[in-house]
Each structure stands twice: as structure tokens, then as C-alpha cells.
C-alpha positions as CSV (number, residue, x, y, z in Angstrom):
1,M,28.1,94.9,166.0
2,K,29.0,92.7,163.1
3,P,31.3,94.4,160.6
4,N,29.9,95.1,157.1
5,F,31.9,93.2,154.4
6,T,29.4,94.0,151.7
7,Q,30.9,94.9,148.3
8,K,30.1,94.8,144.6
9,V,31.2,91.4,143.1
10,T,31.1,90.1,139.6
11,N,32.8,87.3,137.7
12,W,34.8,87.5,134.4
13,G,31.8,88.3,132.2
14,N,31.0,91.4,134.3
15,Y,27.4,90.1,134.4
16,P,25.6,90.0,136.7
17,V,27.0,92.5,139.3
18,V,25.8,91.9,142.9
19,E,26.4,93.6,146.2
20,K,27.0,90.8,148.7
21,E,29.2,89.9,151.7
22,M,32.6,88.5,150.7
23,R,35.3,87.4,153.1
24,S,38.7,85.9,152.6
25,E,40.6,84.1,155.3
26,D,43.7,81.8,155.5
27,S,42.8,80.4,158.9
28,F,40.7,77.2,158.9
29,K,39.3,78.2,162.3
30,K,38.0,81.5,160.9
31,I,36.6,79.8,157.8
32,K,34.6,77.5,160.1
33,E,33.3,80.5,162.0
34,F,32.2,82.1,158.7
35,I,30.3,78.9,157.7
36,L,28.6,78.4,161.1
37,N,27.5,82.1,161.3
38,N,25.9,82.2,157.9
39,N,23.5,80.4,155.6
40,E,23.7,80.5,151.8
41,V,27.5,80.4,151.7
42,I,29.4,79.8,148.5
43,A,33.1,79.5,147.7
44,R,34.7,81.6,145.1
45,G,38.2,81.1,143.6
46,N,39.7,83.7,141.3
47,G,36.3,84.8,139.8
48,R,37.3,83.6,136.3
49,C,34.0,81.7,135.7
50,Y,31.7,83.6,133.4
51,G,28.3,83.3,135.0
52,D,26.8,83.6,138.5
53,S,27.9,80.3,139.9
54,S,30.2,81.6,142.6
55,L,28.0,84.6,143.6
56,G,25.8,84.3,146.6
57,E,24.5,86.0,149.8
58,H,27.8,85.2,151.7
59,I,30.8,84.6,149.5
60,F,34.0,83.0,150.8
61,S,37.0,83.9,148.6
62,T,39.8,81.3,148.7
63,K,42.4,83.8,147.4
64,K,44.3,83.7,150.7
65,L,44.5,79.9,150.6
66,N,47.4,80.2,148.1
67,K,50.2,78.1,149.5
68,F,51.9,75.0,148.1
69,I,52.2,72.1,150.5
70,S,54.4,69.6,148.6
71,F,55.7,68.9,145.1
72,D,56.8,65.3,144.6
73,R,59.1,65.6,141.6
74,L,59.7,61.8,141.4
75,N,56.1,60.8,141.1
76,G,54.8,64.1,139.6
77,T,52.2,65.0,142.2
78,I,51.4,68.4,143.8
79,E,49.5,69.2,147.0
80,C,48.4,72.8,147.5
81,E,45.7,74.9,149.0
82,S,42.6,75.5,146.9
83,G,43.2,79.1,146.1
84,V,46.5,78.3,144.2
85,L,46.0,79.2,140.6
86,L,46.9,76.9,137.7
87,S,49.3,79.6,136.5
88,D,51.2,79.1,139.9
89,V,51.3,75.4,139.3
90,L,52.7,75.8,135.8
91,E,55.3,78.3,137.0
92,I,56.9,75.7,139.3
93,S,56.1,72.5,137.4
94,V,57.0,73.2,133.7
95,P,60.7,74.0,134.4
96,Q,60.8,70.6,136.2
97,G,59.3,68.8,133.2
98,Y,55.7,68.5,134.2
99,F,52.4,69.9,132.9
100,L,48.7,69.8,133.9
101,Y,46.9,66.7,132.5
102,V,43.8,68.8,131.9
103,T,43.6,72.6,131.7
104,P,40.8,75.0,130.7
105,G,41.3,77.9,128.3
106,T,42.7,80.2,131.0
107,K,45.5,79.4,133.5
108,F,44.1,82.0,136.0
109,V,41.6,79.6,137.6
110,S,42.0,78.2,141.1
111,V,42.6,74.6,141.9
112,G,39.5,74.5,144.0
113,G,37.5,76.0,141.1
114,A,38.9,73.5,138.7
115,I,37.6,70.7,140.9
116,A,34.2,72.3,141.6
117,S,33.7,72.8,137.9
118,D,35.5,69.6,136.9
119,V,37.2,71.6,134.1
120,H,37.9,70.1,130.8
121,G,40.2,71.1,128.0
122,K,41.1,70.4,124.4
123,N,41.9,66.7,125.2
124,H,38.7,65.3,126.8
125,H,38.4,62.7,124.0
126,A,41.9,61.5,125.0
127,E,42.4,62.2,128.7
128,G,39.1,63.2,130.3
129,C,38.4,65.9,132.9
130,F,40.5,67.4,135.7
131,S,38.9,65.0,138.2
132,E,40.6,62.0,136.5
133,Y,43.9,63.2,138.1
134,V,42.7,64.4,141.5
135,I,44.0,62.1,144.2
136,E,42.3,63.6,147.2
137,F,41.1,66.9,148.7
138,K,40.1,68.2,152.1
139,L,36.6,69.6,152.3
140,M,35.0,71.7,155.1
141,I,31.4,70.7,155.3
142,E,28.5,72.6,156.7
143,N,29.1,71.8,160.4
144,G,32.7,73.0,160.1
145,D,34.3,69.6,160.1
146,I,37.1,68.9,157.7
147,I,37.0,65.6,155.9
148,T,39.4,64.0,153.5
149,C,37.7,62.9,150.2
150,S,39.1,60.5,147.7
151,R,38.0,57.5,145.7
152,D,38.4,55.3,148.8
153,E,37.6,57.7,151.6
154,N,34.3,59.6,151.8
155,A,33.9,58.6,148.1
156,D,30.3,59.9,148.1
157,K,31.4,63.4,149.0
158,F,34.3,63.1,146.6
159,W,32.1,62.4,143.6
160,A,29.4,64.9,144.7
161,T,32.0,67.7,144.9
162,I,33.5,66.9,141.5
163,G,31.6,69.3,139.2
164,G,29.2,70.1,142.1
165,M,29.7,73.8,141.8
166,G,30.3,74.3,145.5
167,L,27.2,72.6,146.9
168,T,29.0,70.2,149.2
169,G,31.3,72.6,151.1
170,I,34.6,74.6,150.8
171,I,37.6,72.8,149.3
172,L,40.6,73.7,151.4
173,T,43.5,71.7,149.9
174,A,43.9,69.3,147.0
175,K,46.5,66.7,145.7
176,F,46.6,65.8,142.0
177,K,48.8,64.3,139.4
178,L,50.9,66.0,136.7
179,K,52.1,64.6,133.3
180,N,55.7,64.4,132.1
181,I,56.8,66.7,129.2
182,E,60.1,67.2,127.5
183,S,59.5,70.7,126.4
184,A,57.3,73.7,126.9
185,Y,56.3,73.7,123.3
186,I,53.4,72.2,121.2
187,R,53.7,70.6,117.8
188,Q,50.7,72.1,116.1
189,E,48.9,71.6,112.8
190,S,46.3,74.3,111.8
191,I,43.9,73.3,109.1
192,K,41.2,75.5,107.4
193,A,37.7,74.0,106.9
194,E,35.3,75.6,104.4
195,N,32.1,74.4,106.1
196,L,30.5,72.3,108.9
197,D,30.8,69.0,106.9
198,E,34.5,69.6,106.5
199,I,35.3,70.5,110.2
200,F,33.4,67.5,111.5
201,A,35.3,65.3,109.2
202,L,38.6,66.8,110.4
203,F,37.6,66.2,114.0
204,E,36.8,62.6,113.3
205,E,40.2,62.0,111.5
206,S,42.0,63.8,114.3
207,E,40.8,61.7,117.2
208,S,44.3,60.1,117.6
209,W,45.7,63.6,118.5
210,T,45.8,64.5,122.1
211,Y,44.6,68.1,121.7
212,T,42.0,69.3,119.2
213,V,39.9,72.5,119.0
214,A,38.4,74.6,116.3
215,W,37.6,78.3,116.0
216,I,34.4,78.7,114.1
217,D,32.9,81.7,112.2
218,C,29.4,81.8,113.7
219,L,28.0,84.4,111.3
220,Q,28.4,82.4,108.1
221,K,25.4,81.1,106.2
222,G,24.6,78.8,103.3
223,K,27.5,76.9,101.8
224,N,30.0,78.6,104.2
225,L,28.0,77.7,107.4
226,G,30.6,76.4,109.9
227,R,33.6,77.8,108.2
228,S,36.4,77.3,110.7
229,I,40.0,76.5,111.5
230,L,41.0,73.3,113.4
231,M,44.1,73.3,115.7
232,R,45.5,70.0,116.7
233,G,48.6,69.5,118.8
234,E,50.9,67.3,120.8
235,H,53.5,68.1,123.5
236,A,56.8,68.4,121.5
237,F,59.7,66.1,122.3
238,Q,63.1,67.8,122.7
239,H,64.5,66.1,119.6
240,E,61.6,67.5,117.5
241,L,62.2,71.1,118.3
242,P,63.9,73.5,115.9
243,Q,67.5,74.3,116.8
244,N,66.8,77.7,118.4
245,L,64.4,76.0,120.9
246,K,66.5,73.0,121.9
247,N,68.9,74.6,124.3
248,K,66.3,75.6,126.9
249,P,63.3,73.5,126.0
250,L,61.4,74.0,129.3
251,R,62.0,77.7,129.5
252,L,59.8,80.3,127.8
253,K,61.0,83.8,126.9
254,K,59.2,86.7,128.7
255,K,56.6,88.3,126.5
256,F,55.1,91.8,126.5
257,E,51.5,91.4,127.8
258,P,49.2,94.3,127.0
259,T,46.3,95.4,129.3
260,V,42.9,96.7,128.2
261,P,42.9,99.9,130.3
262,F,39.2,100.8,130.2
263,Y,35.8,99.4,129.2
264,F,35.1,99.8,125.5
265,P,32.1,102.0,124.5
266,G,29.0,99.9,123.8
267,F,28.9,100.7,120.1
268,V,32.3,99.2,119.3
269,L,31.1,95.6,119.3
270,N,28.3,95.0,116.8
271,A,27.3,92.6,114.1
272,L,29.5,94.4,111.5
273,T,32.7,94.5,113.7
274,V,32.3,90.8,114.6
275,K,31.8,89.9,110.9
276,I,35.0,91.9,110.0
277,F,37.0,90.3,112.8
278,N,35.8,86.8,111.7
279,F,36.7,87.4,108.1
280,L,40.2,88.7,108.9
281,Y,40.8,85.8,111.4
282,Y,39.9,83.2,108.8
283,K,41.9,84.9,106.0
284,K,45.1,85.5,108.0
285,Q,46.0,81.9,107.5
286,S,46.7,81.9,103.7
287,K,47.5,78.2,103.3
288,K,45.1,75.3,103.8
289,E,47.4,73.7,106.4
290,V,50.2,75.1,108.5
291,K,52.6,73.2,110.7
292,S,54.5,74.9,113.5
293,F,55.9,74.7,117.0
294,I,54.3,77.1,119.5
295,D,54.8,77.6,123.2
296,Y,52.2,76.1,125.5
297,E,50.8,79.5,126.6
298,T,50.0,80.4,123.0
299,F,48.3,77.1,122.4
300,F,46.3,76.7,125.6
301,Y,45.8,80.3,126.8
302,P,45.7,82.7,123.8
303,L,43.4,85.1,125.6
304,D,45.5,85.3,128.8
305,F,48.1,87.2,126.7
306,V,45.8,90.3,127.0
307,H,45.1,91.2,130.6
308,D,41.5,92.5,131.4
309,W,40.3,91.5,127.9
310,N,36.8,91.2,129.3
311,K,36.6,95.0,129.2
312,I,36.3,94.9,125.4
313,Y,32.7,93.9,125.9
314,G,31.9,97.2,127.7
315,K,30.4,97.8,131.1
316,S,27.2,95.9,130.3
317,G,29.4,92.7,130.2
318,F,29.0,89.5,128.3
319,V,27.7,86.0,128.6
320,Q,29.5,82.9,127.5
321,Y,27.1,80.2,126.3
322,Q,28.6,76.7,126.2
323,M,26.4,73.8,125.3
324,M,27.0,70.2,124.3
325,I,25.1,67.9,121.9
326,P,25.5,64.1,121.7
327,K,27.9,62.9,119.0
328,E,25.4,61.1,116.8
329,S,23.4,64.3,116.3
330,G,26.2,66.7,116.7
331,K,26.4,68.0,113.2
332,E,22.7,68.4,112.8
333,G,22.3,70.2,116.1
334,M,25.2,72.5,115.6
335,K,23.8,73.4,112.2
336,K,20.6,74.6,113.8
337,I,22.6,76.4,116.6
338,L,24.7,78.3,114.0
339,E,21.8,79.1,111.8
340,T,19.9,80.6,114.8
341,I,22.9,82.7,115.8
342,A,23.6,84.0,112.3
343,N,19.9,85.0,111.9
344,S,19.9,86.7,115.3
345,G,22.7,89.2,114.5
346,N,24.3,88.4,117.9
347,G,27.6,87.4,116.6
348,S,30.5,86.1,118.7
349,F,34.3,86.8,118.3
350,L,35.1,83.7,120.2
351,A,33.3,80.6,119.0
352,V,35.0,77.4,120.0
353,L,34.0,73.9,118.9
354,K,35.4,70.8,120.6
355,L,35.0,67.0,120.5
356,Y,34.6,65.0,123.7
357,G,35.0,61.4,124.6
358,E,33.0,59.0,126.8
359,E,31.8,60.4,130.1
360,N,33.0,59.1,133.5
361,P,29.8,57.7,135.1
362,Q,31.1,58.2,138.6
363,A,31.5,61.9,138.0
364,Y,27.8,62.4,137.7
365,N,27.9,66.2,138.1
366,S,30.5,66.8,135.3
367,F,29.6,68.5,132.1
368,P,31.2,66.4,129.3
369,F,29.7,63.4,127.6
370,E,30.5,61.9,124.2
371,G,29.7,64.6,121.8
372,Y,30.5,68.1,120.6
373,S,30.4,71.4,122.5
374,L,30.2,74.9,121.2
375,A,31.3,77.9,123.4
376,L,30.3,81.4,122.4
377,D,30.7,84.9,123.9
378,F,27.8,87.3,123.5
379,K,27.7,90.9,124.5
380,V,24.8,91.5,126.9
381,N,22.0,93.5,125.1
382,S,18.2,93.6,125.0
383,R,18.0,90.9,122.4
384,L,20.2,88.3,124.1
385,K,17.7,86.6,126.4
386,K,15.5,85.8,123.4
387,L,18.5,84.2,121.6
388,I,19.5,82.2,124.7
389,N,16.0,80.8,125.0
390,Q,16.1,79.8,121.3
391,L,19.4,78.1,121.8
392,D,18.2,76.3,125.0
393,D,15.2,74.9,123.0
394,I,17.6,73.4,120.4
395,V,19.9,72.0,123.1
396,E,16.9,70.4,124.8
397,Q,15.6,69.1,121.5
398,Y,18.9,67.2,121.0
399,N,19.2,66.0,124.6
400,G,22.1,68.3,125.2
401,K,23.5,70.0,128.2
402,I,24.6,73.4,129.4
403,Y,28.0,74.0,131.2
404,L,27.1,75.5,134.6
405,T,30.5,77.2,135.0
406,K,29.6,79.5,132.1
407,D,25.8,79.8,132.6
408,S,24.0,82.9,133.9
409,M,20.8,82.8,131.8
410,S,19.8,79.3,130.8
411,R,16.7,77.5,132.0
412,S,16.7,74.8,134.7
413,S,15.2,72.1,132.5
414,L,18.7,71.6,131.0
415,T,20.2,70.6,134.3
416,N,19.5,67.9,136.8
417,Y,22.2,68.0,139.4
418,L,20.3,70.2,141.9
419,K,18.1,67.5,143.4
420,N,19.7,67.9,146.9
421,V,20.3,71.7,146.8
422,Q,17.3,72.4,149.2
423,S,19.1,70.8,152.1
424,S,22.5,72.4,151.4
425,K,23.9,75.3,153.3
426,F,26.1,76.1,150.3
427,V,24.0,78.0,147.8
428,S,24.9,80.4,145.0
429,L,22.7,82.8,142.9
430,Q,22.9,80.2,140.1
431,H,21.4,77.5,142.3
432,K,18.6,79.8,143.5
433,R,17.9,81.0,139.9
434,I,17.6,77.4,138.6
435,L,15.5,76.2,141.6
436,N,13.1,79.1,141.1
437,N,12.5,77.9,137.5
438,I,12.1,74.2,138.2
């Protein structure tokens, strides 16, 4: 009799929650058996995506594929298994003077997940997506064979897997490049913007900076619509650092990291508390412009400081909605998006605006193209689906795009990468949901 591995599974947004089979193995032989014995298999890394993209009938967790294979300190390359987290990579690479070329807003994602989502960061306009620095990876395909994929070997599978959300197989190992750094600190400038016109102008004049991102108050209206704070940064050289940081420039002091111990009651997050939070966040910076040196964790991963912060949204969970609009119509489209959100009363604590550079045409499944994206967190409630549909209409009107790694509600008309999903053994709930709506 086959053992029952069914369990409740959800991703970081705690929505949706499913009861499905999930297995984790560190033996390639056992992984092959799992694939051959099941249909509708999907790989899952650390479960830090927000939507339903790594949930399926039969889930293979890569958490046990957590070993490093090699670290070439001379050339700055790492090879590891796909379940290794970016936090693990940083722990060994930063003290050696290396950093990730591209990192998302949390360091707790797996290397395999970073490839399958082709993650981007605050520097797409300057350095592209994660895939730009992937040298090769090993992929177990649906017949259980293991193939090496790179730009030169099995190139079709390489580019189909990049941003392919697990449709092509299970990534087992990966080799990728790191960038040289002289310190673990970022030279940051933080600039307040009164409205949408000002923040777009700041992005345009900051394109020479490697890292740019803006927090935006999504509940403002009228002349204050788009009120925001731009953060731009560069990896600090050792000679730039203040004296107290120069002695150990690649070492960070240990910090107290609080944990949210329980799910907040549903009434805690509402339009009023979001409005108060946004007001205080904007006002806490008293000056128009502030220059500082901050450690890389504070700059890149501000939310990772609080463990289990997703519980703040309560047991019903939350949805992160991330969309992108082409650069030429970015301001007009974002204006409509923000007006729709403000009128809905579904505010977001975390609203992040970013500028992107040109897309890589080979990475045809990747999310970014030249334009602006806005990412927002919405608490799940009875009114949310209506708002998501309204936002989808605006994104479609401006020939925009939805980021599949965050999606659990949007319509299929906004995506076009699923043309071959019917013939794939690797299927998630997200794939099925989108196919049912085509």
C-alpha cells in the first residue's frame, strides 16, 4: 500500500491553502521514482513565493537538496544544489568579498526557485535578471533523465526553464556567477517625492545608479497621488566607509531578529491602520534627502528582519499583486492603478515601485521588460477579487504583464507562456487555473 504523504501546504501569502502530497528527497534515484510514479508534479523550493505557483497535486520539495558543490573564489562562481537558499550563498560569499549579481526582496528563496522565477531585483535597469549570471544547471525531465542545460548545451531547455515556473522539470543543481564587493555596506541616498510626477522624474535621473526602488503611499489622492520615497544605492568601497565600519568591512554585527508569534486578528489591518502606517512612514524622514551607509541586509531585505511577518495579515492570508507597464505609458498607467486602489479602500502597507531596463529576448518566459512595475500586498477579503479584476483590466489596457511568482488571482489573458503546458508532466495549481480561464 502506498504511504500517504498528504498534508496542508501554502506559500508565503498563506493563500490558498491546499491539502496535497508533498515529498522531499536528497537521492536523485528517489526523485526519479517520484516523477515516474506521478502525473502533475511540481517542484517547490522554500515556499517564499506568494501565490499558487509551486502548489500542485504532487509537490516535490527541494529542501533536502541543500548542499554546496564548489566555490571558486578566484573566478567568483558557485555550484550548489537547487534547494540551497540565497541566504546560505550570502553567508559564505560575502565574507570572501562576493555578492549576488541579482537578488529579490528576500534572501530566503532557493536557487532553483530563483531560476524558475528568473528573479529580478532593484537593479534590472543596470544588470538584468538572475538568469544573466547562470552558467548552467542540471534538470531532471519527465522521463527521469538528467540533462545539463546551458547557453550552449540543451539551450532550448535552458531558456524554457528560465522563468518557466517549473514546467520543464526539476532543477537539481546550478552554477552561477557572483560579483566582487569591497564591503557589506551600501551607500544609500533616500529622497522624498511629493507626487507621481516627482517620483518618475527621480527614477529617470537615477538611471546611472545600480540600485533604485521606491516605497509609495498607495492611498493618496489628488495632488499627493504617488507620494513616495526613492532609495538609490551602490555597493560601498572600503575607503568610503565611516571609520567605525572600515576595520571589518565584510562582516556584519549580529542583530536581534523578532518573530511574529501568532496570526493577527482580522480587524487589525484595515484602511485606517494602513493610512496611519503610510503617513508615519513618509513623515519619519524629516529631510528631503538623506545620505547614509547601511548594511546590505537592511537595504535589500528589510522584511527578513522580522521572522514570520506574513502572520500580520491574519489567517485569511494576503495576495501580492505585481504588475508591469511599458515605460512610455508608465506614469499614465500607474496613475490609473493608484487611483483605483485608493478608491477601493484596499490599501497596502508595502507598495514598491521599480524601473526596469530592456528585456532579454532569449529569456522569453521572464517577467521584466523596459518599464515600471508596482508590487502591492493586499489582505484577502470579500472585496479583493473585484479590485484584482479592475487592476487586470488596466494592466491589459496598457499592454502590461503580471508576475507569475506573485500571482494567485489574475486572469490568463495577461500571460502567454503556457502554450505547451498541456503536454507537460509538471503542472501546478497556477498552470491549471490559468488554462481553465483561457
